[in-house]
PAFI-84111 format. One line per 10 residues: their letters; for each residue y, z, x of N, C-alpha, C. Coordinates in steps of 0.02 Angstrom, whole numbers, m for minus. Example, Ala and Ser with C-alpha at 12.3 -4.5 7.8 and 13.67 -1.06 7.14 Angstrom:
// PAFI-84111
AS) m284 390 660 m225 390 615 m165 390 660 | m112 354 642 m53 357 684 2 394 645
***
This chain:
// PAFI-84111
XXXXXXXXXX) m101 764 1433 m148 813 1406 m219 788 1414 | m266 835 1418 m336 817 1422 m364 807 1352 | m391 749 1340 m416 733 1273 m491 745 1270 | m516 765 1212 m588 773 1204 m623 705 1204 | m687 705 1217 m725 643 1216 m746 623 1145 | m755 673 1102 m775 658 1033 m726 692 985 | m728 671 923 m682 697 872 m715 699 804 | m687 739 759 m709 739 690 m685 675 656 | m727 647 614 m710 586 578 m753 582 515 | m733 539 470 m772 527 409 m814 464 422
XXXXXXXXXX) m879 471 415 m924 415 426 m952 390 360 | m963 325 356 m994 295 297 m1067 283 312 | m1111 322 279 m1183 317 293 m1210 248 274 | m1188 223 217 m1208 157 192 m1161 139 136 | m1150 74 123 m1106 56 67 m1131 86 2 | m1083 110 m39 m1104 139 m103 m1054 189 m130 | m1080 243 m157 m1040 293 m193 m997 335 m146 | m947 371 m174 m906 414 m132 m946 464 m90 | m1003 487 m116 m1044 536 m81 m1072 508 m15 | m1067 443 m5 m1090 414 58 m1041 425 115
XXXXXXXXXX) m983 452 100 m935 471 151 m951 542 173 | m966 551 237 m987 616 263 m949 633 327 | m940 697 339 m907 719 401 m954 709 459 | m927 685 515 m968 674 575 m925 677 637 | m954 660 693 m918 658 756 m929 590 789 | m876 561 814 m879 496 846 m835 498 909 | m842 450 954 m801 449 1015 m726 442 999 | m685 475 1039 m613 465 1034 m596 396 1061 | m558 355 1023 m542 288 1048 m494 289 1107 | m497 239 1149 m450 231 1204 m400 176 1186
XXXXXXXXXX) m335 190 1194 m285 139 1178 m291 79 1225 | m294 20 1195 m296 m42 1235 m224 m63 1250 | m217 m120 1283 m150 m146 1298 m110 m152 1233 | m49 m127 1235 m6 m131 1177 m17 m78 1125 | m62 m30 1139 m79 21 1089 m60 91 1112 | m58 135 1063 m49 206 1076 m106 244 1042 | m118 305 1064 m167 348 1031 m129 403 994 | m144 410 930 m109 458 888 m156 515 870 | m134 576 880 m169 634 853 m150 638 780 | m197 624 736 m183 615 665 m173 682 631
XXXXXXXXXX) m118 688 595 m106 747 553 m123 733 480 | m115 671 459 m130 652 390 m145 577 388 | m186 558 340 m206 488 332 m205 470 258 | m175 414 242 m173 392 173 m239 362 149 | m252 370 85 m311 340 53 m286 282 9 | m318 224 16 m295 165 m20 m353 128 m53 | m336 87 m102 m387 49 m138 m431 7 m92 | m404 m25 m39 m449 m62 6 m501 m17 39 | m486 47 49 m536 93 76 m595 99 28 | m580 104 m36 m632 109 m86 m675 46 m86
XXXXXXXXXX) m643 m11 m82 m681 m75 m81 m724 m80 m19 | m697 m57 38 m737 m59 99 m797 m12 93 | m786 47 65 m841 94 55 m895 64 10 | m875 25 m39 m922 m6 m85 m957 m67 m55 | m936 m88 4 m966 m146 36 m935 m212 15 | m876 m209 m17 m843 m269 m43 m785 m293 0 | m769 m256 54 m710 m274 94 m724 m255 167 | m763 m295 202 m780 m278 272 m719 m279 316 | m718 m235 367 m661 m235 414 m658 m300 453 | m598 m321 473 m593 m383 513 m625 m374 581
XXXXXXXXXX) m642 m428 615 m674 m423 681 m633 m381 729 | m667 m335 762 m634 m292 811 m604 m228 784 | m601 m223 717 m573 m162 687 m625 m106 687 | m604 m43 690 m652 12 686 m690 11 620 | m752 34 622 m791 39 561 m768 97 518 | m737 146 548 m711 204 511 m656 181 464 | m656 208 403 m605 190 353 m537 219 372 | m485 195 338 m418 222 346 m369 173 374 | m318 155 335 m271 102 354 m201 127 371 | m189 193 365 m123 219 381 m129 292 402
XXXXXXXXXX) m89 311 451 m91 379 478 m21 402 495 | m15 468 503 45 498 531 24 553 578 | 61 562 632 44 614 680 85 607 742 | 58 631 798 94 633 862 59 589 913 | 97 548 948 69 506 1001 49 552 1059 | m13 544 1082 m38 585 1138 m54 543 1199 | m57 477 1193 m69 433 1250 m44 364 1232 | m27 326 1284 m2 258 1273 m25 213 1330 | m38 151 1314 m56 102 1366 4 92 1412 | m8 73 1475 47 66 1523 101 17 1502
XXXXXXXXXX) 84 m32 1461 134 m83 1442 175 m63 1380 | 164 m4 1353 200 17 1293 264 54 1313 | 321 30 1289 385 62 1303 404 112 1250 | 382 100 1188 391 147 1133 336 135 1083 | 308 187 1054 324 258 1062 289 289 1122 | 320 340 1150 292 376 1206 257 439 1182 | 212 467 1223 180 530 1205 231 583 1184 | 215 618 1130 260 668 1102 297 644 1041 | 301 578 1030 338 552 973 298 562 908 | 333 583 855 302 586 788 310 518 755
XXXXXXXXXX) 254 488 736 255 421 707 210 417 646 | 222 365 607 174 343 557 156 272 576 | 95 251 560 73 186 584 25 152 535 | 30 87 533 m18 45 498 m74 29 547 | m136 40 527 m193 25 571 m243 m19 534 | m284 m54 571 m334 m99 541 m397 m61 521 | m399 4 535 m455 47 521 m453 106 567 | m496 157 553 m500 214 597 m456 273 579 | m422 270 521 m375 323 503 m407 389 483 | m468 387 457 m501 448 434 m532 485 494
XXXXXXXXXX) m491 508 540 m516 539 601 m461 581 633 | m480 622 682 m432 664 717 m386 623 762 | m410 568 788 m369 524 831 m378 452 807 | m325 414 813 m328 343 794 m286 302 843 | m313 246 864 m276 199 905 m236 153 860 | m173 140 879 m130 97 837 m89 52 882 | m79 m12 863 m32 m54 900 38 m24 898 | 70 m22 955 138 6 957 185 m30 910 | 177 m95 902 221 m133 858 214 m113 785 | 158 m81 767 146 m61 698 163 13 686
XXXXXXXXXX) 194 44 735 215 114 729 289 117 709 | 306 168 671 375 181 652 387 256 659 | 448 277 674 461 348 678 453 381 609 | 427 442 608 424 478 545 495 486 519 | 508 465 457 576 471 431 601 543 433 | 664 552 448 693 618 453 682 657 388 | 658 719 395 647 761 337 580 752 305 | 539 707 330 473 694 300 420 739 331 | 375 763 289 315 797 313 266 744 338 | 214 768 374 162 722 396 127 689 336
XXXXXXXXXX) 116 727 283 83 700 223 125 644 193 | 190 656 186 234 604 158 235 542 203 | 238 554 269 241 497 315 177 456 313 | 119 490 305 56 453 303 49 412 240 | 88 427 189 85 391 126 129 329 125 | 163 315 181 212 260 183 183 193 206 | 150 188 264 140 121 294 106 69 251 | 47 82 225 9 31 190 47 3 130 | 75 48 89 109 24 29 177 m7 44 | 214 21 91 280 m5 105 276 m72 143
XXXXXXXXXX) 230 m78 191 219 m143 223 200 m195 170 | 155 m177 125 130 m224 74 186 m245 26 | 222 m197 1 276 m212 m48 331 m252 m15 | 352 m232 45 407 m269 76 390 m342 87 | 333 m355 118 316 m424 134 303 m466 72 | 275 m437 20 258 m476 m40 314 m481 m91 | 350 m428 m102 403 m429 m152 467 m460 m125 | 486 m441 m64 551 m462 m39 547 m523 8 | 494 m529 47 488 m587 91 456 m646 56 | 395 m639 31 362 m694 m4 392 m705 m73
XXXXXXXXXX) 404 m651 m109 430 m657 m177 504 m669 m182 | 541 m653 m129 613 m667 m128 654 m631 m181 | 634 m570 m199 670 m534 m251 743 m522 m232 | 788 m535 m280 859 m526 m268 888 m478 m320 | 944 m449 m303 979 m404 m350 995 m442 m414 | 986 m408 m470 1000 m437 m535 942 m473 m567 | 889 m487 m528 830 m521 m557 786 m471 m594 | 742 m499 m636 694 m459 m674 627 m461 m639 | 601 m402 m624 540 m394 m584 489 m353 m623 | 428 m380 m628 373 m345 m662 319 m330 m611
XXXXXXXXXX) 300 m266 m607 244 m247 m565 189 m218 m608 | 128 m243 m599 70 m214 m633 44 m154 m594 | 13 m108 m629 m11 m47 m595 46 m6 m568 | 97 4 m610 158 36 m588 149 108 m564 | 96 141 m584 86 211 m564 43 217 m501 | 19 162 m474 m21 163 m413 24 174 m353 | m7 181 m294 33 187 m233 78 127 m223 | 49 67 m231 89 5 m226 142 4 m280 | 122 21 m341 168 17 m397 227 64 m391 | 215 127 m373 271 175 m367 318 155 m311
XXXXXXXXXX) 291 125 m259 333 99 m204 374 40 m227 | 342 m8 m261 377 m68 m284 432 m52 m334 | 418 m6 m380 468 13 m429 530 41 m394 | 519 87 m347 576 118 m314 616 69 m271 | 581 28 m231 616 m18 m187 653 m72 m227 | 620 m100 m277 653 m152 m317 715 m125 m352 | 710 m65 m378 767 m33 m410 823 m19 m360 | 804 6 m301 854 22 m250 892 m40 m227 | 859 m98 m228 891 m160 m207 923 m199 m265 | 928 m165 m323 968 m193 m377 933 m237 m428
XXXXXXXXXX) 867 m238 m428 830 m278 m478 821 m238 m542 | 809 m274 m597 789 m243 m660 713 m238 m660 | 687 m178 m664 615 m167 m653 578 m153 m718 | 523 m190 m727 475 m177 m780 409 m159 m746 | 370 m114 m775 307 m93 m745 256 m79 m798 | 194 m101 m787 140 m84 m833 104 m22 m806 | 78 19 m851 40 78 m833 m6 94 m891 | m57 136 m878 m110 145 m927 m108 208 m969 | m52 243 m971 m47 302 m1014 27 320 m1023 | 40 362 m1073 108 385 m1085 134 424 m1025
XXXXXXXXXX) 91 465 m994 111 504 m935 130 458 m878 | 90 406 m865 106 360 m811 169 320 m826 | 178 301 m888 239 264 m907 301 307 m896 | 296 371 m913 353 417 m903 368 424 m828 | 315 426 m788 324 433 m715 359 372 m686 | 339 312 m705 371 252 m676 442 244 m701 | 455 266 m763 523 263 m788 568 310 m748 | 542 368 m730 580 415 m690 595 388 m621 | 551 345 m596 560 315 m529 609 256 m529 | 626 231 m589 674 176 m591 656 117 m634
XXXXXXXXXX) 597 117 m665 579 62 m710 621 66 m773 | 655 12 m789 696 10 m850 653 m1 m912 | 594 m29 m902 547 m39 m958 477 m25 m933 | 448 30 m958 379 47 m942 335 25 m1000 | 281 m12 m984 239 m43 m1034 169 m13 m1031 | 148 21 m1083 80 48 m1087 34 m11 m1104 | m1 m38 m1054 m40 m99 m1066 m100 m88 m1112 | m118 m24 m1124 m172 m10 m1170 m149 m13 m1243 | m84 m10 m1254 m57 m9 m1322 m10 m68 m1336 | 16 m99 m1283 65 m153 m1291 42 m216 m1255
XXXXXXXXXX) 67 m273 m1279 57 m337 m1245 114 m344 m1195 | 97 m344 m1130 151 m346 m1080 190 m411 m1082 | 159 m465 m1105 196 m528 m1110 251 m522 m1162 | 233 m496 m1221 282 m488 m1275 337 m438 m1254 | 317 m385 m1221 366 m335 m1199 414 m364 m1148 | 388 m404 m1101 431 m435 m1051 480 m484 m1082 | 454 m524 m1129 498 m572 m1163 552 m537 m1204 | 533 m483 m1238 582 m446 m1278 636 m415 m1234 | 615 m386 m1178 663 m352 m1134 711 m401 m1102 | 689 m462 m1092 732 m512 m1060 762 m561 m1110
XXXXXXXXXX) 763 m542 m1174 791 m585 m1227 758 m653 m1229 | 692 m655 m1218 654 m716 m1224 651 m757 m1160 | 688 m738 m1110 692 m777 m1048 630 m771 m1004 | 602 m712 m999 547 m700 m953 570 m670 m888 | 524 m647 m847 542 m614 m784 543 m664 m726 | 580 m645 m674 587 m689 m617 530 m682 m567 | 502 m623 m561 450 m610 m511 399 m561 m538 | 335 m575 m526 281 m529 m544 240 m514 m482 | 226 m450 m471 180 m428 m419 116 m406 m455 | 61 m443 m442 m1 m431 m480 m58 m411 m434
XXXXXXXXXX) m94 m360 m454 m155 m339 m418 m215 m338 m465 | m207 m368 m524 m259 m365 m576 m302 m428 m576 | m270 m487 m575 m308 m549 m576 m343 m561 m642 | m398 m598 m640 m437 m611 m701 m394 m641 m756 | m400 m612 m815 m365 m639 m873 m289 m628 m871 | m265 m591 m821 m193 m583 m814 m160 m646 m786 | m198 m691 m757 m169 m750 m726 m125 m789 m774 | m153 m812 m829 m114 m852 m876 m63 m810 m914 | m77 m746 m924 m28 m703 m957 33 m693 m912 | 22 m690 m847 78 m687 m801 121 m750 m806
XXXXXXXXXX) 87 m807 m810 123 m870 m817 166 m870 m880 | 138 m845 m934 176 m840 m997 236 m794 m990 | 228 m740 m953 281 m689 m948 338 m711 m902 | 328 m763 m862 378 m785 m814 433 m827 m846 | 492 m821 m816 547 m865 m833 538 m932 m798 | 577 m981 m817 579 m1044 m781 600 m1030 m708 | 567 m1062 m661 577 m1052 m589 552 m983 m566 | 510 m951 m606 484 m886 m588 433 m889 m531 | 419 m830 m503 371 m825 m448 320 m771 m463 | 259 m782 m442 205 m733 m451 171 m724 m383
XXXXXXXXXX) 162 m662 m362 129 m646 m299 66 m606 m314 | 10 m631 m292 m55 m600 m304 m77 m562 m242 | m91 m497 m249 m112 m458 m190 m181 m426 m198 | m211 m432 m257 m278 m406 m269 m303 m435 m334 | m366 m422 m351 m394 m449 m414 m446 m401 m442 | m421 m345 m469 m466 m294 m495 m509 m319 m553 | m485 m371 m588 m524 m400 m643 m559 m464 m623 | m562 m478 m559 m600 m535 m536 m557 m591 m508 | m583 m630 m459 m545 m682 m426 m547 m750 m461 | m594 m760 m508 m602 m826 m539 m569 m827 m607
XXXXXXXXXX) m529 m880 m619 m492 m885 m682 m494 m957 m707 | m479 m965 m771 m470 m1032 m800 m395 m1043 m807 | m371 m1098 m779 m299 m1109 m774 m278 m1170 m815 | m223 m1163 m852 m192 m1220 m885 m129 m1237 m845 | m131 m1295 m813 m77 m1313 m767 m11 m1330 m801 | m13 m1347 m864 48 m1373 m895 105 m1322 m895 | 89 m1258 m910 143 m1208 m910 171 m1197 m841 | 128 m1197 m790 151 m1189 m722 198 m1246 m703 | 181 m1306 m724 222 m1364 m708 287 m1364 m748 | 282 m1350 m813 343 m1352 m855 393 m1299 m834
XXXXXXXXXX) 368 m1241 m813 413 m1187 m792 432 m1192 m718 | 402 m1238 m682 415 m1246 m610 404 m1180 m573 | 345 m1151 m586 329 m1086 m557 304 m1092 m486 | 311 m1039 m449 281 m1031 m382 230 m976 m386 | 167 m992 m371 113 m942 m374 84 m937 m304 | 89 m879 m275 66 m870 m206 26 m805 m201 | m2 m793 m143 m41 m732 m132 m43 m718 m58 | m64 m657 m41 m69 m641 29 m115 m581 40 | m137 m573 101 m171 m512 123 m133 m485 183 | m139 m421 195 m103 m389 250 m149 m374 309
XXXXXXXXXX) m208 m349 296 m251 m323 350 m269 m375 403 | m284 m438 385 m304 m487 437 m246 m516 476 | m184 m500 460 m127 m530 495 m125 m505 568 | m91 m543 609 m87 m525 680 m42 m464 690 | m51 m433 747 m9 m376 765 65 m397 765 | 79 m456 790 148 m480 793 177 m488 724 | 138 m514 678 161 m523 609 175 m455 576 | 130 m408 586 140 m341 558 199 m306 592 | 206 m319 657 263 m291 692 329 m316 665 | 332 m378 644 393 m405 614 409 m370 548
XXXXXXXXXX) 357 m355 510 367 m318 447 393 m248 463 | 363 m216 515 386 m149 534 460 m150 553 | 482 m201 589 552 m206 608 598 m213 548 | 576 m252 499 615 m260 438 619 m194 399 | 564 m157 397 564 m92 363 612 m44 398 | 610 m43 464 654 2 501 727 m13 486 | 743 m76 478 812 m97 466 833 m87 393 | 790 m108 347 810 m111 277 788 m50 235 | 731 m21 252 701 30 208 707 101 235 | 702 108 301 705 177 329 769 213 309
XXXXXXXXXX) 827 181 306 887 217 282 879 243 211 | 843 207 168 832 231 100 786 292 99 | 735 291 143 690 348 147 726 410 174 | 765 401 226 798 458 257 855 486 215 | 883 445 170 935 469 125 906 504 63 | 840 496 53 808 525 m5 810 481 m67 | 839 422 m61 843 378 m119 775 351 m139 | 732 341 m90 663 319 m101 617 369 m67 | 562 386 m102 516 436 m75 445 420 m98 | 395 425 m55 327 414 m79 308 469 m129
XXXXXXXXXX) 270 449 m179 247 496 m230 177 521 m209 | 170 585 m198 107 614 m176 72 646 m237 | 15 621 m255 m22 649 m312 m66 707 m290 | m102 700 m235 m148 752 m214 m164 745 m140 | m183 800 m108 m207 799 m39 m276 831 m37 | m316 809 11 m383 836 23 m393 844 98 | m430 895 119 m449 898 190 m490 837 209 | m488 819 272 m524 760 296 m598 761 275 | m630 819 280 m701 824 264 m716 811 191 | m663 812 148 m673 801 76 m650 731 55
XXXXXXXXXX) m658 683 100 m638 614 84 m675 588 23 | m737 610 13 m775 587 m45 m740 607 m110 | m712 668 m112 m676 690 m172 m613 648 m182 | m580 631 m128 m520 589 m132 m537 521 m161 | m593 492 m139 m614 427 m165 m634 431 m238 | m668 485 m257 m687 493 m327 m625 497 m372 | m573 531 m348 m511 535 m386 m479 467 m393 | m478 428 m339 m448 362 m343 m486 318 m393 | m552 322 m391 m593 281 m437 m584 303 m509 | m568 367 m521 m556 391 m589 m493 361 m619
XXXXXXXXXX) m447 338 m575 m386 304 m595 m340 347 m639 | m340 412 m625 m295 457 m661 m235 477 m619 | m234 456 m556 m181 479 m511 m117 439 m521 | m61 469 m501 3 437 m500 30 440 m429 | 36 383 m396 59 382 m327 2 384 m277 | 11 422 m224 m34 420 m167 m81 480 m162 | m138 468 m132 m186 520 m115 m190 522 m38 | m186 581 m9 m182 587 64 m233 637 90 | m263 622 147 m308 668 182 m269 706 236 | m279 771 241 m249 810 294 m300 823 348
XXX) m277 819 410 m323 824 467 m304 885 509 | m349 933 513 m337 992 554 m355 980 626 | m327 1020 671 m342 1014 742 m409 1045 759
***
């Protein structure tokens, strides 16, 4: 097919408020070696997008300046060395940037087929959170069936994904959330204990639920004063995985509890990893998680959709922190 030279996209005029995101036109990217070009039907909105817009999370070298870390749509072109996906394939993909646009270039290794029965909106809500949860909860965190797992921010995109996957793989799930409505939502998704962190002490709740033992694994995106509280909430030989720090990266640590409990405290980022590393995560998802998506046992939670040109409204909603699950942009032709 003949592709246009320019496309509609969301441009960031300058770091700052959501209103700095404006509709514009930019060149259509050309797929490099190992890449495909996707005609985007929908793009997910994620917390790193908000941080990038605020000037707190610059894109890695070589990544597009345009925001957007996950897309779904149809492949319209592929580099000569790409064997799959071919033009015409419906895919969802993890990208290092460029998702808020009509077309996005994506490494073929980071593409996955749209799960059977999924809409483009549902498919666009999968890559960023499912890649993140799989690699951190199951690969780095080593969650096993029968263990007790606590996820903070249980009503977020990451949280709703983690609750469902951990439950599907046989773990006992606890989740914190900031309202009765959010707690009810995560309980419906599979959390055996939903903790309203504005009204309850999650450490006490975790200890009570586990008969004083503590949890085996915590997925934390809060940081700050949660650091030592996570340590308290863990069982002996427990693990903590840090993936963000909404309350700040600097903490005061008392090493004695970490040592006495023989804890493992680790962290990771996804965006700077190599294409090969992300491709390995994609392969694991295709093998372990795609059957759950296609059977309907696990499903992304969609809170709201906005047209591409209204990305500013989508960001304002995310910053208001009233959403449950994912926010998605729809892209018209």
